[in-house]
C-alpha positions in Angstrom: 109.8 113.8 112.2 111.8 116.9 111.8 113.2 118.1 108.5 116.6 117.0 109.6 117.5 113.4 109.1 119.5 111.8 111.8 121.4 108.5 112.0 118.5 107.2 114.1 116.1 107.8 111.3 118.2 105.7 108.9 117.9 102.2 110.4 116.5 100.4 107.4 116.3 101.0 103.7 112.5 101.7 103.9 113.0 104.1 106.8 115.8 105.9 104.9 113.4 106.4 102.0 110.5 107.5 104.2 112.8 110.0 106.0 114.0 111.4 102.7 110.5 111.7 101.3 109.2 113.3 104.4 111.8 116.1 104.1 110.5 117.2 100.8 107.9 120.0 100.8 106.8 120.2 97.2 105.8 116.6 96.6 108.3 115.0 94.3 107.3 112.4 91.7 108.2 108.9 92.6 109.3 106.1 90.3 106.8 103.4 91.3 108.4 100.3 92.5 111.8 101.7 93.1 111.6 103.1 96.7 114.5 100.9 97.8 116.7 102.6 95.1 116.3 106.1 96.5 119.7 107.6 97.5 118.9 111.2 98.1 117.1 114.4 97.2 118.1 117.1 94.8 119.1 120.0 97.0 117.7 122.7 94.8 114.7 121.3 93.1 113.8 118.7 95.7 113.5 115.9 93.2 114.1 112.3 94.4 117.4 110.8 93.3 117.6 107.1 92.5 120.6 104.7 92.0 120.2 103.4 88.4 122.0 100.2 89.1 119.8 99.4 92.1 116.7 100.1 89.9 118.0 97.5 87.4 118.6 95.1 90.2 115.0 95.5 91.4 113.7 94.7 87.9 115.9 91.6 87.9 114.5 90.6 91.3 111.0 90.8 89.6 112.1 88.2 87.0 113.7 90.1 84.2 117.1 89.2 82.8 119.8 91.9 83.0 119.4 92.8 79.3 115.6 93.0 79.7 115.9 95.1 82.9 118.3 97.5 81.3 116.2 98.0 78.2 113.0 98.4 80.2 114.7 100.8 82.6 116.2 102.9 79.9 113.1 103.1 77.7 110.2 103.1 80.3 111.8 104.8 83.3 114.7 107.1 82.4 113.2 108.4 79.2 109.8 109.1 80.9 109.9 112.8 81.4 106.8 113.8 83.3 107.5 117.4 84.1 109.9 119.4 86.3 109.6 117.1 89.3 110.7 114.0 87.3 113.1 111.9 89.4 116.8 111.9 88.8 118.6 108.6 88.1 122.3 108.5 88.7 125.1 106.0 88.1 127.2 105.8 91.2 129.8 103.5 89.6 131.8 105.7 87.3 135.3 105.9 86.2 137.6 108.9 86.7 137.8 109.0 82.9 134.5 110.8 83.0 136.3 113.7 84.7 139.1 114.0 82.2 137.1 113.7 78.9 
């Protein structure tokens, strides 16, 4: 696969993630169990970017309540800094109020 991701590369969620991971040269750190929540790659530092809401949904699919999943995700995933290649977690559902504060 080339370093360019085409629409043909992105046929399923797993293939999207593999295509994104294969474009990274420095070996980013992955958040184990959250491959289906990968939404991109940090352009400058080549860190994997995850959708935080999707990560919480994955934890719920594994049997946690929403509150348990949110607490686990916040404490054990987001706050787990493991060096400069630590993944990035983003909230894609934000209000325009964030832009005016």
